[in-house]
N, C-alpha and C positions, 0 to 999 in steps of 0.2 A: 070358444073361438079357435077357429083353426089358425095354427101358428103360421108366420112369416117364413118363407124358404130363401135359401141364398140365391138362388134363381132369381125370384122375385125381386130381390134387394139389388141384384146386379143389373135388372132392368134400369135403374134409377142412378146408380154410381158405378162407373167403370173402375174395375179392380181386377187384379192378378190373383186375391187373395185366394189361398185354399176355402171351400165350402164349410171345412170343420172351424177354421178361424172365424168367418162370418157367421157360423153357428154361435160361437160364443158371446160375439156383439148381439145377435138376434135374442139370446138368453136375458142379456141385460136390458136391453129395450122392453122385450116381453114383460119382466119382473117391473119395470117401471110403470108400464101401462096397466099393469094389473094391479098395483098397489094403489096409484093414483087416478086412475080413470075408470077402473071397472064398475064402481057404484054411480058414475055420471050417466046423465041421459043422451049416451052416445050409441050409435048402432053398431054391430059388429063389424060390418063395413069399414065403417069409419075409424074405429079401434084398429083392425088389421091395418089400414094404410097408416096411421099415426105410427104404429110399430115399426112398419116398413121404412118410412122417411125418417123417424129416430134412429133405426139402427144405420142407415147411409150417413146422418148425422154423426153419431158417434165413431164411425169409421173415419170421416172426414176430419174430424178433430184430432185424430190419433195415427192409425195406422195410413192412411189415405187423404192426406192432408192435399187440399185442391190449390193449384197454382193460380195466382190472380195476373202475375205477370210473369213474363219469361225473356231471357234475351241470349242471343249466340255467343258474343264476344264481348270482353272477357266474361265468361258465364256467370250470370244472375238468376235468382227467380225470387218472387215474392208470394207468400202463400196468401190464401183469404183469410180472413178472420184475425181476432186477438182473443187470447184468453181472457177469461172474464165476462165475455159477452154472451154467455149462455148460448141460447138456442139462435140468437141474432149471428152467430158467428161463421153459421155456414146458410149455403141456400137451402138446404136439405131440414135444417133446425127452423128456418123460416116458414117451409111448408108445414112443419108440424105445427106451429103457432096457428096456422091459418086453418088446419083440420080439428085443432082442439077447441072447438067452441065453447067449452066448458072454462077455457083460461086456466085450468090447474097446473099446467107443466109451467106457465110462464109464471103464474103465482110462486111455483116451487121454485125456481129457478131464480126469482127476485131475493128469496130469503138467503142464499147462498152467493155472496158476490165476492169473487176474489179478482185480481190481476196480476200480471207478469208482463215485464217489458225486458226486452234485451237490448242493451247499448253496446253498439260495435265500437271497439277500439280503433283508433285512426291509425 
């Protein structure tokens, strides 16, 4: 399978991150796809798309958190997702679930559940 490129990832997620940084995320997504999905009956085209959307998901839950709401004064921002939601935490992860017709990534995410909440002081 040909690996996803940083340019291909940038087609679906807006980011100013350096290609070398995106490549590190691609490596993680690629390793997971190879480990979990390589033996499944998914085409190379679909596997590459899963890798691309999974990379975007990994970026969105870490370095490129996606705003859900923003306001100007007094400055406020609310980010998409909540930890512990796995692939459902981002629109990119939801696309991964759609593409992975084997259900293996959802199954994997269901095994390891964790949650974290931040309580703002008054």
